[in-house]
mmCIF file of the N, C-alpha and C atoms, coordinates in Angstrom:
data_MODEL
# 
_entry.id   MODEL 
# 
loop_
_atom_site.group_PDB 
_atom_site.id 
_atom_site.type_symbol 
_atom_site.label_atom_id 
_atom_site.label_alt_id 
_atom_site.label_comp_id 
_atom_site.label_asym_id 
_atom_site.label_entity_id 
_atom_site.label_seq_id 
_atom_site.pdbx_PDB_ins_code 
_atom_site.Cartn_x 
_atom_site.Cartn_y 
_atom_site.Cartn_z 
_atom_site.occupancy 
_atom_site.B_iso_or_equiv 
_atom_site.pdbx_formal_charge 
_atom_site.auth_seq_id 
_atom_site.auth_comp_id 
_atom_site.auth_asym_id 
_atom_site.auth_atom_id 
_atom_site.pdbx_PDB_model_num 
ATOM 1   N N  . MET A 1 1  ? 106.111 107.973 101.690 1.00 0.00 ? 1  MET A N  1 
ATOM 2   C CA . MET A 1 1  ? 105.062 107.486 102.550 1.00 0.00 ? 1  MET A CA 1 
ATOM 3   C C  . MET A 1 1  ? 103.766 108.187 102.183 1.00 0.00 ? 1  MET A C  1 
ATOM 4   N N  . SER A 1 2  ? 102.690 107.633 102.695 1.00 0.00 ? 2  SER A N  1 
ATOM 5   C CA . SER A 1 2  ? 101.390 108.153 102.316 1.00 0.00 ? 2  SER A CA 1 
ATOM 6   C C  . SER A 1 2  ? 100.438 108.118 103.510 1.00 0.00 ? 2  SER A C  1 
ATOM 7   N N  . LEU A 1 3  ? 99.261  108.677 103.317 1.00 0.00 ? 3  LEU A N  1 
ATOM 8   C CA . LEU A 1 3  ? 98.217  108.605 104.333 1.00 0.00 ? 3  LEU A CA 1 
ATOM 9   C C  . LEU A 1 3  ? 97.880  107.151 104.628 1.00 0.00 ? 3  LEU A C  1 
ATOM 10  N N  . TYR A 1 4  ? 97.840  106.326 103.578 1.00 0.00 ? 4  TYR A N  1 
ATOM 11  C CA . TYR A 1 4  ? 97.558  104.900 103.765 1.00 0.00 ? 4  TYR A CA 1 
ATOM 12  C C  . TYR A 1 4  ? 98.593  104.252 104.692 1.00 0.00 ? 4  TYR A C  1 
ATOM 13  N N  . ASP A 1 5  ? 99.874  104.548 104.471 1.00 0.00 ? 5  ASP A N  1 
ATOM 14  C CA . ASP A 1 5  ? 100.930 104.004 105.331 1.00 0.00 ? 5  ASP A CA 1 
ATOM 15  C C  . ASP A 1 5  ? 100.714 104.427 106.779 1.00 0.00 ? 5  ASP A C  1 
ATOM 16  N N  . TYR A 1 6  ? 100.391 105.676 106.982 1.00 0.00 ? 6  TYR A N  1 
ATOM 17  C CA . TYR A 1 6  ? 100.132 106.176 108.330 1.00 0.00 ? 6  TYR A CA 1 
ATOM 18  C C  . TYR A 1 6  ? 98.949  105.448 108.961 1.00 0.00 ? 6  TYR A C  1 
ATOM 19  N N  . GLU A 1 7  ? 97.866  105.321 108.224 1.00 0.00 ? 7  GLU A N  1 
ATOM 20  C CA . GLU A 1 7  ? 96.674  104.658 108.755 1.00 0.00 ? 7  GLU A CA 1 
ATOM 21  C C  . GLU A 1 7  ? 96.958  103.193 109.098 1.00 0.00 ? 7  GLU A C  1 
ATOM 22  N N  . ARG A 1 8  ? 97.734  102.519 108.268 1.00 0.00 ? 8  ARG A N  1 
ATOM 23  C CA . ARG A 1 8  ? 98.098  101.126 108.558 1.00 0.00 ? 8  ARG A CA 1 
ATOM 24  C C  . ARG A 1 8  ? 98.972  101.057 109.801 1.00 0.00 ? 8  ARG A C  1 
ATOM 25  N N  . SER A 1 9  ? 99.858  102.038 109.982 1.00 0.00 ? 9  SER A N  1 
ATOM 26  C CA . SER A 1 9  ? 100.705 102.035 111.182 1.00 0.00 ? 9  SER A CA 1 
ATOM 27  C C  . SER A 1 9  ? 99.855  102.176 112.439 1.00 0.00 ? 9  SER A C  1 
ATOM 28  N N  . ILE A 1 10 ? 98.802  102.974 112.371 1.00 0.00 ? 10 ILE A N  1 
ATOM 29  C CA . ILE A 1 10 ? 97.893  103.126 113.513 1.00 0.00 ? 10 ILE A CA 1 
ATOM 30  C C  . ILE A 1 10 ? 97.176  101.804 113.796 1.00 0.00 ? 10 ILE A C  1 
ATOM 31  N N  . GLU A 1 11 ? 96.765  101.101 112.750 1.00 0.00 ? 11 GLU A N  1 
ATOM 32  C CA . GLU A 1 11 ? 96.102  99.799  112.933 1.00 0.00 ? 11 GLU A CA 1 
ATOM 33  C C  . GLU A 1 11 ? 97.046  98.783  113.583 1.00 0.00 ? 11 GLU A C  1 
ATOM 34  N N  . MET A 1 12 ? 98.298  98.771  113.152 1.00 0.00 ? 12 MET A N  1 
ATOM 35  C CA . MET A 1 12 ? 99.271  97.861  113.756 1.00 0.00 ? 12 MET A CA 1 
ATOM 36  C C  . MET A 1 12 ? 99.527  98.229  115.208 1.00 0.00 ? 12 MET A C  1 
ATOM 37  N N  . PHE A 1 13 ? 99.579  99.526  115.495 1.00 0.00 ? 13 PHE A N  1 
ATOM 38  C CA . PHE A 1 13 ? 99.769  99.995  116.866 1.00 0.00 ? 13 PHE A CA 1 
ATOM 39  C C  . PHE A 1 13 ? 98.604  99.541  117.737 1.00 0.00 ? 13 PHE A C  1 
ATOM 40  N N  . LYS A 1 14 ? 97.397  99.703  117.241 1.00 0.00 ? 14 LYS A N  1 
ATOM 41  C CA . LYS A 1 14 ? 96.202  99.302  117.994 1.00 0.00 ? 14 LYS A CA 1 
ATOM 42  C C  . LYS A 1 14 ? 96.147  97.792  118.214 1.00 0.00 ? 14 LYS A C  1 
ATOM 43  N N  . ALA A 1 15 ? 96.717  97.027  117.291 1.00 0.00 ? 15 ALA A N  1 
ATOM 44  C CA . ALA A 1 15 ? 96.724  95.573  117.423 1.00 0.00 ? 15 ALA A CA 1 
ATOM 45  C C  . ALA A 1 15 ? 97.692  95.118  118.509 1.00 0.00 ? 15 ALA A C  1 
ATOM 46  N N  . ASP A 1 16 ? 98.474  96.054  119.040 1.00 0.00 ? 16 ASP A N  1 
ATOM 47  C CA . ASP A 1 16 ? 99.407  95.796  120.135 1.00 0.00 ? 16 ASP A CA 1 
ATOM 48  C C  . ASP A 1 16 ? 100.421 94.709  119.795 1.00 0.00 ? 16 ASP A C  1 
ATOM 49  N N  . GLU A 1 17 ? 100.969 94.777  118.597 1.00 0.00 ? 17 GLU A N  1 
ATOM 50  C CA . GLU A 1 17 ? 101.990 93.822  118.182 1.00 0.00 ? 17 GLU A CA 1 
ATOM 51  C C  . GLU A 1 17 ? 103.297 94.125  118.918 1.00 0.00 ? 17 GLU A C  1 
ATOM 52  N N  . PRO A 1 18 ? 104.046 93.094  119.304 1.00 0.00 ? 18 PRO A N  1 
ATOM 53  C CA . PRO A 1 18 ? 105.330 93.317  119.970 1.00 0.00 ? 18 PRO A CA 1 
ATOM 54  C C  . PRO A 1 18 ? 106.304 94.079  119.055 1.00 0.00 ? 18 PRO A C  1 
ATOM 55  N N  . PHE A 1 19 ? 107.117 94.912  119.663 1.00 0.00 ? 19 PHE A N  1 
ATOM 56  C CA . PHE A 1 19 ? 108.052 95.749  118.916 1.00 0.00 ? 19 PHE A CA 1 
ATOM 57  C C  . PHE A 1 19 ? 108.926 94.938  117.970 1.00 0.00 ? 19 PHE A C  1 
ATOM 58  N N  . TYR A 1 20 ? 109.575 93.888  118.491 1.00 0.00 ? 20 TYR A N  1 
ATOM 59  C CA . TYR A 1 20 ? 110.496 93.135  117.646 1.00 0.00 ? 20 TYR A CA 1 
ATOM 60  C C  . TYR A 1 20 ? 109.779 92.337  116.565 1.00 0.00 ? 20 TYR A C  1 
ATOM 61  N N  . ALA A 1 21 ? 108.525 91.988  116.785 1.00 0.00 ? 21 ALA A N  1 
ATOM 62  C CA . ALA A 1 21 ? 107.743 91.352  115.726 1.00 0.00 ? 21 ALA A CA 1 
ATOM 63  C C  . ALA A 1 21 ? 107.558 92.334  114.569 1.00 0.00 ? 21 ALA A C  1 
ATOM 64  N N  . LEU A 1 22 ? 107.316 93.595  114.880 1.00 0.00 ? 22 LEU A N  1 
ATOM 65  C CA . LEU A 1 22 ? 107.177 94.610  113.835 1.00 0.00 ? 22 LEU A CA 1 
ATOM 66  C C  . LEU A 1 22 ? 108.492 94.844  113.101 1.00 0.00 ? 22 LEU A C  1 
ATOM 67  N N  . ILE A 1 23 ? 109.600 94.845  113.849 1.00 0.00 ? 23 ILE A N  1 
ATOM 68  C CA . ILE A 1 23 ? 110.913 95.042  113.220 1.00 0.00 ? 23 ILE A CA 1 
ATOM 69  C C  . ILE A 1 23 ? 111.216 93.878  112.283 1.00 0.00 ? 23 ILE A C  1 
ATOM 70  N N  . MET A 1 24 ? 110.966 92.636  112.744 1.00 0.00 ? 24 MET A N  1 
ATOM 71  C CA . MET A 1 24 ? 111.211 91.477  111.889 1.00 0.00 ? 24 MET A CA 1 
ATOM 72  C C  . MET A 1 24 ? 110.317 91.506  110.656 1.00 0.00 ? 24 MET A C  1 
ATOM 73  N N  . ALA A 1 25 ? 109.064 91.890  110.833 1.00 0.00 ? 25 ALA A N  1 
ATOM 74  C CA . ALA A 1 25 ? 108.152 91.988  109.689 1.00 0.00 ? 25 ALA A CA 1 
ATOM 75  C C  . ALA A 1 25 ? 108.650 93.045  108.711 1.00 0.00 ? 25 ALA A C  1 
ATOM 76  N N  . ALA A 1 26 ? 109.144 94.159  109.235 1.00 0.00 ? 26 ALA A N  1 
ATOM 77  C CA . ALA A 1 26 ? 109.683 95.209  108.367 1.00 0.00 ? 26 ALA A CA 1 
ATOM 78  C C  . ALA A 1 26 ? 110.893 94.696  107.587 1.00 0.00 ? 26 ALA A C  1 
ATOM 79  N N  . MET A 1 27 ? 111.739 93.913  108.247 1.00 0.00 ? 27 MET A N  1 
ATOM 80  C CA . MET A 1 27 ? 112.905 93.354  107.563 1.00 0.00 ? 27 MET A CA 1 
ATOM 81  C C  . MET A 1 27 ? 112.482 92.406  106.443 1.00 0.00 ? 27 MET A C  1 
ATOM 82  N N  . LEU A 1 28 ? 111.472 91.604  106.703 1.00 0.00 ? 28 LEU A N  1 
ATOM 83  C CA . LEU A 1 28 ? 110.995 90.666  105.689 1.00 0.00 ? 28 LEU A CA 1 
ATOM 84  C C  . LEU A 1 28 ? 110.346 91.380  104.506 1.00 0.00 ? 28 LEU A C  1 
ATOM 85  N N  . LYS A 1 29 ? 109.706 92.491  104.767 1.00 0.00 ? 29 LYS A N  1 
ATOM 86  C CA . LYS A 1 29 ? 108.957 93.214  103.740 1.00 0.00 ? 29 LYS A CA 1 
ATOM 87  C C  . LYS A 1 29 ? 109.815 94.242  102.990 1.00 0.00 ? 29 LYS A C  1 
ATOM 88  N N  . ALA A 1 30 ? 110.929 94.666  103.594 1.00 0.00 ? 30 ALA A N  1 
ATOM 89  C CA . ALA A 1 30 ? 111.719 95.785  103.064 1.00 0.00 ? 30 ALA A CA 1 
ATOM 90  C C  . ALA A 1 30 ? 112.413 95.459  101.752 1.00 0.00 ? 30 ALA A C  1 
ATOM 91  N N  . ASP A 1 31 ? 112.612 96.518  100.956 1.00 0.00 ? 31 ASP A N  1 
ATOM 92  C CA . ASP A 1 31 ? 113.470 96.388  99.782  1.00 0.00 ? 31 ASP A CA 1 
ATOM 93  C C  . ASP A 1 31 ? 114.920 96.308  100.274 1.00 0.00 ? 31 ASP A C  1 
ATOM 94  N N  . ALA A 1 32 ? 115.840 96.062  99.373  1.00 0.00 ? 32 ALA A N  1 
ATOM 95  C CA . ALA A 1 32 ? 117.233 95.823  99.746  1.00 0.00 ? 32 ALA A CA 1 
ATOM 96  C C  . ALA A 1 32 ? 117.843 96.982  100.535 1.00 0.00 ? 32 ALA A C  1 
ATOM 97  N N  . ASP A 1 33 ? 117.616 98.216  100.100 1.00 0.00 ? 33 ASP A N  1 
ATOM 98  C CA . ASP A 1 33 ? 118.209 99.372  100.784 1.00 0.00 ? 33 ASP A CA 1 
ATOM 99  C C  . ASP A 1 33 ? 117.665 99.520  102.204 1.00 0.00 ? 33 ASP A C  1 
ATOM 100 N N  . ASN A 1 34 ? 116.356 99.427  102.360 1.00 0.00 ? 34 ASN A N  1 
ATOM 101 C CA . ASN A 1 34 ? 115.764 99.579  103.683 1.00 0.00 ? 34 ASN A CA 1 
ATOM 102 C C  . ASN A 1 34 ? 116.091 98.399  104.591 1.00 0.00 ? 34 ASN A C  1 
ATOM 103 N N  . CYS A 1 35 ? 116.184 97.203  104.029 1.00 0.00 ? 35 CYS A N  1 
ATOM 104 C CA . CYS A 1 35 ? 116.573 96.045  104.828 1.00 0.00 ? 35 CYS A CA 1 
ATOM 105 C C  . CYS A 1 35 ? 117.990 96.235  105.359 1.00 0.00 ? 35 CYS A C  1 
ATOM 106 N N  . PHE A 1 36 ? 118.884 96.720  104.520 1.00 0.00 ? 36 PHE A N  1 
ATOM 107 C CA . PHE A 1 36 ? 120.255 96.986  104.946 1.00 0.00 ? 36 PHE A CA 1 
ATOM 108 C C  . PHE A 1 36 ? 120.276 97.990  106.096 1.00 0.00 ? 36 PHE A C  1 
ATOM 109 N N  . ARG A 1 37 ? 119.479 99.033  106.001 1.00 0.00 ? 37 ARG A N  1 
ATOM 110 C CA . ARG A 1 37 ? 119.411 100.035 107.075 1.00 0.00 ? 37 ARG A CA 1 
ATOM 111 C C  . ARG A 1 37 ? 118.924 99.411  108.373 1.00 0.00 ? 37 ARG A C  1 
ATOM 112 N N  . LEU A 1 38 ? 117.872 98.597  108.284 1.00 0.00 ? 38 LEU A N  1 
ATOM 113 C CA . LEU A 1 38 ? 117.349 97.938  109.478 1.00 0.00 ? 38 LEU A CA 1 
ATOM 114 C C  . LEU A 1 38 ? 118.385 96.982  110.072 1.00 0.00 ? 38 LEU A C  1 
ATOM 115 N N  . GLN A 1 39 ? 119.115 96.285  109.217 1.00 0.00 ? 39 GLN A N  1 
ATOM 116 C CA . GLN A 1 39 ? 120.155 95.367  109.696 1.00 0.00 ? 39 GLN A CA 1 
ATOM 117 C C  . GLN A 1 39 ? 121.221 96.111  110.484 1.00 0.00 ? 39 GLN A C  1 
ATOM 118 N N  . ARG A 1 40 ? 121.579 97.288  110.033 1.00 0.00 ? 40 ARG A N  1 
ATOM 119 C CA . ARG A 1 40 ? 122.616 98.075  110.713 1.00 0.00 ? 40 ARG A CA 1 
ATOM 120 C C  . ARG A 1 40 ? 122.141 98.571  112.068 1.00 0.00 ? 40 ARG A C  1 
ATOM 121 N N  . VAL A 1 41 ? 120.859 98.892  112.183 1.00 0.00 ? 41 VAL A N  1 
ATOM 122 C CA . VAL A 1 41 ? 120.322 99.417  113.434 1.00 0.00 ? 41 VAL A CA 1 
ATOM 123 C C  . VAL A 1 41 ? 119.968 98.298  114.413 1.00 0.00 ? 41 VAL A C  1 
ATOM 124 N N  . PHE A 1 42 ? 119.542 97.151  113.884 1.00 0.00 ? 42 PHE A N  1 
ATOM 125 C CA . PHE A 1 42 ? 119.108 96.028  114.710 1.00 0.00 ? 42 PHE A CA 1 
ATOM 126 C C  . PHE A 1 42 ? 119.860 94.752  114.310 1.00 0.00 ? 42 PHE A C  1 
ATOM 127 N N  . PRO A 1 43 ? 121.189 94.721  114.511 1.00 0.00 ? 43 PRO A N  1 
ATOM 128 C CA . PRO A 1 43 ? 121.955 93.563  114.038 1.00 0.00 ? 43 PRO A CA 1 
ATOM 129 C C  . PRO A 1 43 ? 121.573 92.255  114.731 1.00 0.00 ? 43 PRO A C  1 
ATOM 130 N N  . GLU A 1 44 ? 121.299 92.282  116.037 1.00 0.00 ? 44 GLU A N  1 
ATOM 131 C CA . GLU A 1 44 ? 120.929 91.060  116.750 1.00 0.00 ? 44 GLU A CA 1 
ATOM 132 C C  . GLU A 1 44 ? 119.584 90.526  116.260 1.00 0.00 ? 44 GLU A C  1 
ATOM 133 N N  . THR A 1 45 ? 118.665 91.427  115.996 1.00 0.00 ? 45 THR A N  1 
ATOM 134 C CA . THR A 1 45 ? 117.347 91.033  115.498 1.00 0.00 ? 45 THR A CA 1 
ATOM 135 C C  . THR A 1 45 ? 117.481 90.403  114.119 1.00 0.00 ? 45 THR A C  1 
ATOM 136 N N  . TRP A 1 46 ? 118.342 90.961  113.280 1.00 0.00 ? 46 TRP A N  1 
ATOM 137 C CA . TRP A 1 46 ? 118.563 90.411  111.948 1.00 0.00 ? 46 TRP A CA 1 
ATOM 138 C C  . TRP A 1 46 ? 119.145 88.997  112.033 1.00 0.00 ? 46 TRP A C  1 
ATOM 139 N N  . LEU A 1 47 ? 120.114 88.796  112.931 1.00 0.00 ? 47 LEU A N  1 
ATOM 140 C CA . LEU A 1 47 ? 120.704 87.469  113.086 1.00 0.00 ? 47 LEU A CA 1 
ATOM 141 C C  . LEU A 1 47 ? 119.661 86.450  113.558 1.00 0.00 ? 47 LEU A C  1 
ATOM 142 N N  . GLU A 1 48 ? 118.838 86.837  114.521 1.00 0.00 ? 48 GLU A N  1 
ATOM 143 C CA . GLU A 1 48 ? 117.799 85.921  114.993 1.00 0.00 ? 48 GLU A CA 1 
ATOM 144 C C  . GLU A 1 48 ? 116.784 85.624  113.892 1.00 0.00 ? 48 GLU A C  1 
ATOM 145 N N  . LEU A 1 49 ? 116.392 86.629  113.155 1.00 0.00 ? 49 LEU A N  1 
ATOM 146 C CA . LEU A 1 49 ? 115.444 86.423  112.059 1.00 0.00 ? 49 LEU A CA 1 
ATOM 147 C C  . LEU A 1 49 ? 116.023 85.438  111.044 1.00 0.00 ? 49 LEU A C  1 
ATOM 148 N N  . ARG A 1 50 ? 117.293 85.584  110.697 1.00 0.00 ? 50 ARG A N  1 
ATOM 149 C CA . ARG A 1 50 ? 117.924 84.667  109.740 1.00 0.00 ? 50 ARG A CA 1 
ATOM 150 C C  . ARG A 1 50 ? 117.938 83.245  110.268 1.00 0.00 ? 50 ARG A C  1 
ATOM 151 N N  . LYS A 1 51 ? 118.268 83.086  111.560 1.00 0.00 ? 51 LYS A N  1 
ATOM 152 C CA . LYS A 1 51 ? 118.288 81.749  112.161 1.00 0.00 ? 51 LYS A CA 1 
ATOM 153 C C  . LYS A 1 51 ? 116.892 81.129  112.127 1.00 0.00 ? 51 LYS A C  1 
ATOM 154 N N  . ARG A 1 52 ? 115.901 81.893  112.558 1.00 0.00 ? 52 ARG A N  1 
ATOM 155 C CA . ARG A 1 52 ? 114.542 81.370  112.636 1.00 0.00 ? 52 ARG A CA 1 
ATOM 156 C C  . ARG A 1 52 ? 113.955 81.102  111.252 1.00 0.00 ? 52 ARG A C  1 
ATOM 157 N N  . TYR A 1 53 ? 114.310 81.930  110.284 1.00 0.00 ? 53 TYR A N  1 
ATOM 158 C CA . TYR A 1 53 ? 113.796 81.759  108.929 1.00 0.00 ? 53 TYR A CA 1 
ATOM 159 C C  . TYR A 1 53 ? 114.256 80.423  108.348 1.00 0.00 ? 53 TYR A C  1 
ATOM 160 N N  . SER A 1 54 ? 115.467 80.026  108.689 1.00 0.00 ? 54 SER A N  1 
ATOM 161 C CA . SER A 1 54 ? 116.033 78.785  108.166 1.00 0.00 ? 54 SER A CA 1 
ATOM 162 C C  . SER A 1 54 ? 115.696 77.564  109.014 1.00 0.00 ? 54 SER A C  1 
ATOM 163 N N  . ALA A 1 55 ? 115.270 77.775  110.250 1.00 0.00 ? 55 ALA A N  1 
ATOM 164 C CA . ALA A 1 55 ? 114.994 76.667  111.159 1.00 0.00 ? 55 ALA A CA 1 
ATOM 165 C C  . ALA A 1 55 ? 113.589 76.100  110.940 1.00 0.00 ? 55 ALA A C  1 
ATOM 166 N N  . PRO A 1 56 ? 113.433 74.791  111.070 1.00 0.00 ? 56 PRO A N  1 
ATOM 167 C CA . PRO A 1 56 ? 112.101 74.190  110.920 1.00 0.00 ? 56 PRO A CA 1 
ATOM 168 C C  . PRO A 1 56 ? 111.115 74.780  111.926 1.00 0.00 ? 56 PRO A C  1 
ATOM 169 N N  . GLY A 1 57 ? 110.042 75.330  111.426 1.00 0.00 ? 57 GLY A N  1 
ATOM 170 C CA . GLY A 1 57 ? 109.024 75.942  112.285 1.00 0.00 ? 57 GLY A CA 1 
ATOM 171 C C  . GLY A 1 57 ? 109.484 77.198  113.005 1.00 0.00 ? 57 GLY A C  1 
ATOM 172 N N  . GLY A 1 58 ? 110.653 77.722  112.632 1.00 0.00 ? 58 GLY A N  1 
ATOM 173 C CA . GLY A 1 58 ? 111.180 78.926  113.261 1.00 0.00 ? 58 GLY A CA 1 
ATOM 174 C C  . GLY A 1 58 ? 111.754 78.688  114.647 1.00 0.00 ? 58 GLY A C  1 
ATOM 175 N N  . LYS A 1 59 ? 111.878 77.431  115.048 1.00 0.00 ? 59 LYS A N  1 
ATOM 176 C CA . LYS A 1 59 ? 112.354 77.103  116.395 1.00 0.00 ? 59 LYS A CA 1 
ATOM 177 C C  . LYS A 1 59 ? 113.863 76.929  116.382 1.00 0.00 ? 59 LYS A C  1 
ATOM 178 N N  . ILE A 1 60 ? 114.526 77.582  117.348 1.00 0.00 ? 60 ILE A N  1 
ATOM 179 C CA . ILE A 1 60 ? 115.989 77.497  117.448 1.00 0.00 ? 60 ILE A CA 1 
ATOM 180 C C  . ILE A 1 60 ? 116.396 77.146  118.870 1.00 0.00 ? 60 ILE A C  1 
ATOM 181 N N  . ASP A 1 61 ? 117.611 76.698  119.025 1.00 0.00 ? 61 ASP A N  1 
ATOM 182 C CA . ASP A 1 61 ? 118.213 76.459  120.329 1.00 0.00 ? 61 ASP A CA 1 
ATOM 183 C C  . ASP A 1 61 ? 117.353 75.600  121.256 1.00 0.00 ? 61 ASP A C  1 
ATOM 184 N N  . GLY A 1 62 ? 116.857 74.491  120.749 1.00 0.00 ? 62 GLY A N  1 
ATOM 185 C CA . GLY A 1 62 ? 116.122 73.544  121.579 1.00 0.00 ? 62 GLY A CA 1 
ATOM 186 C C  . GLY A 1 62 ? 114.714 73.961  121.964 1.00 0.00 ? 62 GLY A C  1 
ATOM 187 N N  . GLU A 1 63 ? 114.147 74.952  121.298 1.00 0.00 ? 63 GLU A N  1 
ATOM 188 C CA . GLU A 1 63 ? 112.766 75.339  121.584 1.00 0.00 ? 63 GLU A CA 1 
ATOM 189 C C  . GLU A 1 63 ? 111.824 74.219  121.135 1.00 0.00 ? 63 GLU A C  1 
ATOM 190 N N  . SER A 1 64 ? 110.769 74.015  121.910 1.00 0.00 ? 64 SER A N  1 
ATOM 191 C CA . SER A 1 64 ? 109.806 72.970  121.504 1.00 0.00 ? 64 SER A CA 1 
ATOM 192 C C  . SER A 1 64 ? 108.503 73.567  121.033 1.00 0.00 ? 64 SER A C  1 
# 
């Protein structure tokens, strides 16, 4: 990690992004090893991300 990573984390914090949005973004951006780690810690989030990624417009379970 670097100072740049820290500064970007502060910007994301200030933007008041929802926690699970950040986790899903991290999963999408992560390399294979880090994605695997995130999947193990947040298995339900990983399953939802996979469903939404494959669903048209990210909508699942009758969402309009």
